[in-house]
Backbone as CSV, one residue per row, in Angstrom:
resi,resn,N_x,N_y,N_z,CA_x,CA_y,CA_z,C_x,C_y,C_z
1,MET,0.831,-1.219,0.015,0.124,-0.054,0.053,0.929,1.163,-0.022
2,ARG,2.021,1.176,0.872,2.898,2.429,0.861,3.459,2.550,-0.354
3,SER,3.974,1.528,-0.975,4.719,1.597,-2.226,3.671,2.105,-3.370
4,PHE,2.415,1.527,-3.478,1.535,2.184,-4.185,1.333,3.599,-4.248
5,ARG,1.157,4.125,-3.042,1.003,5.571,-2.784,2.162,6.395,-3.173
6,LEU,3.379,5.741,-2.942,4.563,6.441,-3.241,4.610,6.459,-4.853
7,GLY,4.313,5.321,-5.484,4.293,5.263,-7.009,3.278,6.220,-7.539
8,LEU,2.130,6.312,-6.841,0.879,7.201,-7.330,1.479,8.608,-7.111
9,LEU,2.302,8.987,-6.012,2.687,10.352,-5.897,3.775,10.746,-6.922
10,ILE,4.725,9.862,-7.186,5.557,9.970,-8.107,5.136,10.170,-9.624
11,ALA,4.204,9.475,-9.907,3.478,9.452,-11.297,2.767,10.810,-11.315
12,LEU,2.082,11.295,-10.298,1.429,12.415,-10.324,2.436,13.668,-10.430
13,SER,3.438,13.646,-9.861,4.230,14.798,-9.846,5.042,14.805,-11.238
14,TYR,5.177,13.425,-11.859,5.772,13.476,-13.169,4.793,14.018,-14.094
15,SER,3.435,13.684,-13.885,2.430,14.105,-14.852,2.215,15.672,-14.646
16,LEU,2.444,16.145,-13.433,2.355,17.744,-13.378,3.541,18.200,-13.883
17,VAL,4.601,17.615,-13.797,5.751,18.300,-14.721,5.637,18.224,-16.013
18,ALA,5.146,17.134,-16.792,4.826,17.115,-17.874,3.680,17.903,-18.493
19,LEU,2.769,18.177,-17.662,1.534,19.016,-17.896,1.977,20.421,-17.931
20,GLY,2.965,20.683,-16.905,3.599,22.008,-17.046,4.377,22.356,-18.107
21,ALA,5.212,21.302,-18.696,5.967,21.687,-19.900,5.076,21.723,-21.073
22,SER,3.858,20.894,-21.147,2.797,21.030,-22.181,2.077,22.448,-22.026
23,LYS,2.001,23.038,-20.895,1.461,24.291,-20.669,2.321,25.336,-21.145
24,ASP,3.438,25.084,-20.828,4.721,25.930,-21.429,4.827,25.880,-22.878
25,PHE,4.633,24.744,-23.539,4.573,24.856,-25.039,3.440,25.446,-25.505
26,ALA,2.191,25.087,-24.937,1.068,25.791,-25.475,1.038,27.231,-25.339
27,SER,1.504,27.821,-24.178,1.549,29.154,-23.999,2.659,29.766,-24.957
28,ARG,3.733,29.201,-25.425,4.548,29.659,-26.251,4.224,29.804,-27.727
29,TRP,3.386,28.614,-28.226,3.190,28.481,-29.623,1.680,28.575,-30.021
30,LYS,0.726,28.410,-29.007,-0.691,28.358,-29.479,-0.980,29.815,-29.802
31,GLY,-1.509,29.922,-31.182,-1.910,31.107,-31.670,-0.896,31.967,-32.096
32,VAL,0.283,31.663,-31.917,1.411,32.526,-32.361,1.862,32.230,-33.763
33,PRO,1.840,33.233,-34.637,2.292,32.993,-36.010,3.802,32.980,-36.123
34,ILE,4.197,32.021,-36.829,5.606,31.703,-37.078,6.063,32.493,-38.230
35,THR,6.991,33.644,-38.200,7.168,34.641,-39.109,8.659,34.543,-39.647
36,THR,9.635,34.111,-38.852,10.828,34.103,-39.377,11.557,32.486,-39.452
37,GLN,12.487,32.386,-40.069,13.243,31.126,-40.191,13.804,30.669,-38.827
38,ALA,14.496,31.549,-38.179,14.899,31.196,-36.824,13.672,30.783,-35.813
39,GLN,12.628,31.438,-36.010,11.535,31.087,-35.069,10.911,29.806,-35.595
40,ALA,11.076,29.489,-36.976,10.545,28.287,-37.353,11.405,27.117,-37.013
41,LYS,12.550,27.210,-36.834,13.556,26.130,-36.470,13.235,25.881,-34.963
42,LEU,13.163,26.919,-34.291,12.944,26.798,-32.706,11.543,26.109,-32.574
43,ALA,10.642,26.460,-33.192,9.354,25.879,-33.050,9.491,24.443,-33.485
44,LEU,9.936,24.015,-34.576,10.168,22.699,-35.064,10.937,21.809,-33.973
45,LYS,11.843,22.448,-33.231,12.562,21.639,-32.348,11.777,21.435,-31.124
46,ASP,11.133,22.602,-30.670,10.232,22.354,-29.523,9.089,21.408,-29.762
47,ALA,8.529,21.506,-31.072,7.394,20.508,-31.323,7.970,18.830,-31.322
48,LYS,9.040,18.833,-31.757,9.561,17.469,-31.882,9.764,16.993,-30.432
49,ALA,10.269,17.946,-29.503,10.523,17.513,-28.203,9.176,17.379,-27.439
50,GLU,8.242,18.248,-27.709,6.840,18.014,-27.240,6.270,16.799,-27.515
51,LEU,6.349,16.250,-28.764,5.763,15.058,-29.251,6.513,13.958,-28.495
52,SER,7.705,13.952,-28.400,8.479,12.837,-27.501,8.015,12.899,-26.091
53,GLU,7.941,14.254,-25.626,7.475,14.270,-24.264,5.857,13.749,-24.141
54,ILE,5.195,14.014,-25.162,3.679,13.406,-24.895,3.883,11.910,-25.077
55,ASN,4.660,11.248,-25.802,4.798,9.832,-25.788,5.065,9.140,-24.522
56,ARG,6.198,9.860,-23.763,6.576,9.416,-22.524,5.461,9.623,-21.486
57,TYR,4.785,10.591,-21.556,3.768,10.991,-20.662,2.636,10.045,-20.740
58,GLU,2.263,9.545,-22.065,1.227,8.591,-22.363,1.347,7.373,-21.706
59,LYS,2.766,6.812,-21.908,3.234,5.489,-21.337,3.065,5.712,-19.881
60,THR,3.534,6.536,-18.969,3.652,6.543,-17.677,2.090,6.677,-17.218
61,GLN,1.366,7.563,-17.812,-0.080,7.575,-17.333,-0.874,6.416,-17.655
62,THR,-0.540,5.800,-18.754,-1.281,4.436,-18.987,-0.999,3.610,-17.842
63,GLU,0.200,3.591,-17.481,0.593,2.486,-16.154,-0.309,3.000,-15.025
64,VAL,-0.318,4.275,-14.696,-0.852,4.895,-13.588,-2.410,4.614,-13.596
65,CYS,-2.937,4.670,-14.865,-4.416,4.319,-15.079,-4.837,3.094,-14.729
66,TYR,-3.904,1.970,-15.180,-4.147,0.565,-14.941,-4.063,0.112,-13.281
67,LYS,-3.475,1.195,-12.489,-3.597,0.958,-11.075,-4.554,1.524,-10.439
68,LYS,-5.438,2.336,-11.156,-6.480,2.983,-10.421,-7.766,2.059,-10.658
69,ILE,-8.808,2.550,-9.968,-10.085,1.733,-9.994,-10.812,2.025,-11.264
70,PHE,-10.955,3.301,-11.628,-11.663,3.656,-12.853,-10.833,3.509,-14.250
71,VAL,-10.490,2.354,-14.590,-9.393,2.368,-15.648,-9.809,2.856,-16.778
72,ASN,-11.083,2.580,-17.387,-11.695,3.021,-18.767,-11.845,4.587,-18.726
73,SER,-12.273,5.098,-17.558,-12.423,6.599,-17.459,-11.082,7.282,-17.405
74,CYS,-10.047,6.782,-16.798,-8.860,7.329,-16.673,-8.147,7.299,-18.115
75,LEU,-8.195,6.203,-18.744,-7.637,5.986,-20.167,-8.370,6.973,-21.100
76,ASN,-9.810,6.976,-21.189,-10.450,8.022,-21.855,-9.965,9.330,-21.815
77,ASP,-9.837,9.879,-20.549,-9.513,11.196,-20.221,-7.902,11.387,-20.752
78,LEU,-7.110,10.337,-20.442,-5.658,10.439,-20.911,-5.800,10.467,-22.522
79,LYS,-6.554,9.669,-23.112,-6.626,9.765,-24.597,-6.998,11.177,-25.136
80,LYS,-7.874,11.687,-24.459,-8.383,13.117,-25.040,-7.265,14.134,-24.728
81,GLU,-6.650,13.951,-23.424,-5.466,15.023,-23.222,-4.525,14.812,-24.233
82,VAL,-4.034,13.623,-24.317,-2.883,13.228,-25.403,-3.350,13.778,-26.682
83,LYS,-4.517,13.539,-27.293,-4.951,13.874,-28.437,-4.875,15.500,-28.786
84,THR,-5.292,16.208,-27.676,-5.337,17.509,-27.713,-3.896,18.155,-27.732
85,ARG,-2.924,17.697,-27.008,-1.657,17.939,-26.883,-0.845,17.594,-28.275
86,ARG,-1.126,16.520,-28.882,-0.526,16.086,-30.011,-1.150,16.883,-31.186
87,PHE,-2.296,17.229,-31.277,-2.800,17.998,-32.190,-2.133,19.405,-32.352
88,LEU,-1.965,20.155,-31.057,-1.217,21.386,-31.090,0.174,21.193,-31.489
89,ALA,0.854,20.214,-30.916,2.232,19.958,-31.196,2.502,19.767,-32.813
90,ARG,1.632,19.029,-33.446,1.685,18.536,-34.870,1.368,19.964,-35.682
91,SER,0.469,20.669,-35.268,0.032,21.915,-35.925,1.227,22.844,-35.948
92,VAL,1.811,22.983,-34.811,3.019,23.897,-34.616,4.281,23.257,-35.528
93,LYS,4.292,21.924,-35.647,5.362,21.311,-36.279,5.064,21.570,-37.911
94,ASN,3.872,21.463,-38.217,3.597,21.483,-39.700,3.721,22.922,-40.168
95,GLU,3.270,23.915,-39.466,3.439,25.243,-39.623,4.982,25.717,-39.727
96,ALA,5.812,25.131,-38.742,7.140,25.426,-38.911,7.819,24.778,-40.026
97,GLU,7.456,23.562,-40.520,7.933,23.066,-41.734,7.550,23.741,-42.839
98,ALA,6.173,24.189,-43.039,5.738,25.047,-44.045,6.758,26.195,-44.186
99,LYS,6.907,26.946,-43.055,7.713,28.169,-43.121,9.064,27.796,-43.654
100,LEU,9.655,26.896,-43.099,11.197,26.355,-43.547,11.041,26.206,-45.009
101,ARG,10.161,25.488,-45.576,9.956,25.041,-46.888,9.824,26.313,-47.653
102,ALA,8.939,27.263,-47.279,8.644,28.552,-48.027,10.123,29.400,-47.999
103,GLY,10.790,29.345,-46.829,12.088,29.981,-46.806,13.182,29.500,-47.690
104,THR,13.178,28.104,-47.686,14.103,27.553,-48.762,13.773,27.703,-50.081
105,ALA,12.516,27.699,-50.532,11.885,28.087,-51.859,12.340,29.531,-52.377
106,ALA,12.045,30.434,-51.194,12.470,31.889,-51.416,13.920,32.016,-51.847
107,GLN,14.763,31.261,-50.945,16.177,31.334,-51.112,16.674,30.865,-52.353
108,ARG,15.895,29.700,-52.913,16.284,29.163,-54.060,15.957,30.139,-55.131
109,SER,14.719,30.655,-55.038,14.231,31.633,-55.985,15.127,32.642,-56.117
110,GLU,15.642,33.277,-55.075,16.659,34.320,-55.007,17.941,34.147,-55.856
111,LYS,18.341,32.852,-55.434,19.798,32.139,-56.165,19.341,32.259,-57.666
112,GLU,18.084,31.553,-57.993,17.921,31.596,-59.438,17.939,32.964,-60.019
113,GLN,17.191,33.887,-59.395,17.066,35.225,-59.990,18.501,35.900,-60.094
114,SER,19.365,35.851,-58.990,20.624,36.247,-59.055,21.475,35.666,-60.119
115,ALA,21.309,34.346,-60.454,22.037,33.532,-61.512,21.604,34.244,-62.741
116,LYS,20.245,34.446,-62.860,19.789,34.968,-64.278,20.358,36.308,-64.418
117,THR,20.370,37.286,-63.435,20.807,38.437,-63.598,22.315,38.435,-63.877
118,GLU,23.131,37.666,-63.317,24.612,37.624,-63.442,24.741,37.242,-64.828
119,ALA,23.869,36.195,-65.268,23.978,35.603,-66.560,23.854,36.747,-67.778
120,ALA,22.877,37.632,-67.366,22.486,38.735,-68.301,23.563,39.746,-68.306
121,LYS,24.208,39.946,-67.135,25.333,40.973,-67.131,26.366,40.408,-67.647
122,LEU,26.902,39.405,-67.560,27.949,38.730,-68.259,27.712,38.749,-69.846
123,LYS,26.471,38.422,-70.181,26.329,38.409,-71.636,26.442,39.851,-72.204
124,ALA,25.810,40.850,-71.391,25.937,42.349,-71.748,27.459,42.698,-71.824
125,GLU,28.232,42.318,-70.862,29.669,42.654,-70.811,30.307,42.080,-72.056
126,GLU,29.830,40.641,-72.361,30.651,40.167,-73.532,30.389,40.837,-74.627
127,LYS,29.049,41.243,-74.825,28.565,42.069,-76.164,29.139,43.334,-76.182
128,ALA,29.401,43.987,-75.103,30.151,45.414,-74.984,31.588,45.137,-75.364
129,ASN,32.132,43.978,-74.890,33.650,43.879,-75.216,33.793,43.397,-76.601
130,GLU,32.885,42.781,-77.042,32.943,42.233,-78.577,32.650,43.496,-79.493
131,ALA,31.877,44.361,-79.053,31.607,45.679,-79.926,32.881,46.566,-79.802
132,ALA,33.478,46.478,-78.610,34.739,47.357,-78.410,36.063,46.745,-79.304
133,TYR,35.914,45.422,-79.246,36.928,44.650,-80.002,36.796,44.981,-81.608
134,GLU,35.506,44.894,-82.030,35.131,45.296,-83.250,35.630,46.729,-83.690
135,LYS,35.302,47.608,-82.913,35.702,48.951,-83.147,37.241,49.086,-83.261
136,ARG,37.916,48.523,-82.358,39.488,48.512,-82.283,39.949,47.944,-83.462
137,LEU,39.487,46.880,-83.983,39.731,46.152,-85.061,39.499,47.073,-86.380
138,LYS,38.366,47.628,-86.356,38.176,48.559,-87.478,39.083,49.768,-87.561
139,GLU,39.443,50.138,-86.286,40.390,51.406,-86.335,41.814,51.154,-86.782
140,ALA,42.099,49.817,-86.280,43.355,49.147,-86.806,43.512,49.037,-88.262
141,GLN,42.508,48.680,-88.804,42.494,48.469,-90.324,42.575,49.819,-91.011
142,GLU,41.892,50.664,-90.333,41.727,52.083,-91.171,43.177,52.564,-91.084
143,ARG,43.869,52.446,-89.795,45.323,52.932,-89.786,46.180,52.289,-90.615
144,GLU,45.980,51.106,-90.882,46.847,50.124,-91.756,46.491,50.520,-93.207
145,GLU,45.330,51.001,-93.468,45.212,51.447,-95.003,45.770,52.639,-95.042
146,LYS,45.619,53.591,-94.168,46.346,55.026,-94.313,47.807,54.738,-94.563
147,LEU,48.412,53.891,-93.490,49.763,53.724,-93.742,50.256,53.209,-94.991
148,ASN,49.442,52.114,-95.456,49.688,51.707,-96.826,49.689,52.615,-97.909
149,ALA,48.558,53.465,-97.838,48.456,54.538,-98.973,49.547,55.462,-98.718
150,LYS,50.099,55.744,-97.566,51.272,56.587,-97.319,52.427,56.054,-97.970
151,SER,52.643,54.911,-97.677,53.777,54.098,-98.043,53.762,53.837,-99.678
152,ALA,52.550,53.675,-100.088,52.569,53.533,-101.695,52.918,54.865,-102.188
153,LYS,52.385,55.855,-101.623,52.644,57.373,-102.140,54.249,57.501,-102.055
154,HIS,54.702,57.219,-100.972,56.107,57.418,-100.770,57.037,56.636,-101.679
155,VAL,56.600,55.283,-102.055,57.357,54.446,-102.808,57.303,55.028,-104.210
156,GLU,55.987,55.536,-104.635,55.807,56.210,-105.873,56.746,57.521,-106.162
157,ASN,56.751,58.219,-105.010,57.513,59.355,-104.969,59.143,59.061,-105.229
158,VAL,59.388,57.905,-104.397,60.898,57.453,-104.637,61.264,57.148,-105.939
159,GLN,60.233,56.358,-106.599,60.309,55.908,-107.934,60.465,57.047,-109.011
160,GLU,59.613,57.945,-108.759,59.878,59.120,-109.718,61.179,59.712,-109.418
161,ARG,61.486,59.879,-108.130,62.735,60.716,-108.022,63.968,59.801,-108.632
162,LEU,63.896,58.501,-108.439,64.958,57.701,-109.032,65.033,57.685,-110.493
163,THR,63.718,57.696,-111.235,63.806,57.720,-112.656,64.329,59.152,-112.998
164,LYS,63.824,60.249,-112.251,64.462,61.666,-112.677,65.688,61.713,-112.391
165,HIS,66.266,61.010,-111.359,67.677,61.228,-111.086,68.530,60.310,-112.132
166,GLU,68.017,59.210,-112.561,68.643,58.443,-113.609,68.720,59.169,-114.758
167,LYS,67.700,60.017,-115.059,67.475,60.598,-116.259,68.403,61.848,-116.438
168,GLU,68.618,62.424,-115.168,69.558,63.477,-115.183,70.956,62.961,-115.168
169,MET,71.271,61.829,-114.520,72.520,61.193,-114.652,72.786,60.812,-116.186
170,GLN,71.944,60.303,-116.709,72.037,59.969,-118.203,72.438,61.255,-118.961
171,ASP,71.631,62.194,-118.694,71.845,63.614,-119.284,73.253,64.059,-119.023
172,LEU,73.729,63.870,-117.867,75.040,64.664,-117.475,76.047,63.641,-118.327
173,ILE,75.837,62.413,-118.499,76.873,61.576,-118.883,76.823,61.782,-120.416
174,SER,75.591,61.894,-120.991,75.706,62.427,-122.255,76.334,63.598,-122.742
175,ALA,76.006,64.523,-121.743,76.616,65.911,-121.787,77.994,65.927,-121.625
176,GLU,78.550,65.149,-120.918,79.933,64.956,-120.761,80.576,64.176,-121.988
177,LYS,79.929,63.224,-122.581,80.476,62.459,-123.672,80.558,63.433,-124.802
178,ALA,79.527,64.407,-124.840,79.597,65.329,-125.703,80.547,66.357,-125.683
179,SER,80.862,66.733,-124.507,81.784,67.778,-124.207,83.196,67.087,-124.494
180,LEU,83.289,65.712,-124.215,84.549,65.261,-124.328,84.986,64.913,-126.077
181,GLU,83.831,64.659,-126.717,84.012,64.423,-128.059,84.355,65.738,-128.684
182,LYS,83.710,66.887,-128.224,84.032,68.245,-128.832,85.558,68.599,-128.526
183,LYS,85.931,68.170,-127.476,87.376,68.554,-127.137,88.189,67.657,-127.825
184,ALA,87.989,66.499,-128.128,88.951,65.551,-128.585,88.950,65.622,-130.198
185,PRO,88.715,66.276,-130.971,88.788,66.124,-132.427,90.079,65.693,-133.027
């Protein structure tokens, strides 16, 4: 009898501690919207801990109910209490998981958008670089054409001067031959 009372007191104190933890969980998360990723992670952790606590509580209280006189009434009350607590814990867990999924999807969307923006930026830079290269290439070709034109003109001038010089030299040589022939009779 004494051990029964002691066991009953221990079970009641454990159930009060578990009920206090449950009230703490309920007061923290019941009706509170989960708005941030950090809050969602905390809520998910708390909900998992609460679900494991509910399972432990259910096992110990079931043993206590079997030691009581009104077993079925005790088990029904326990079943209702556990069902209510599980519903709250699961709803908080589901909301937290949904928030985490939404956050992950938003991050993925941001990454995809930044990748698209980066690709567009790189394409624009590549196009600008290609246009600048084409412009530099065209300018180089124009400079080369001008240089070739100057060179051709210079070569033409050199050819003219050479032919003129050769003609002058021939004229000089013929003039000198003529003067030598006049002196030599």
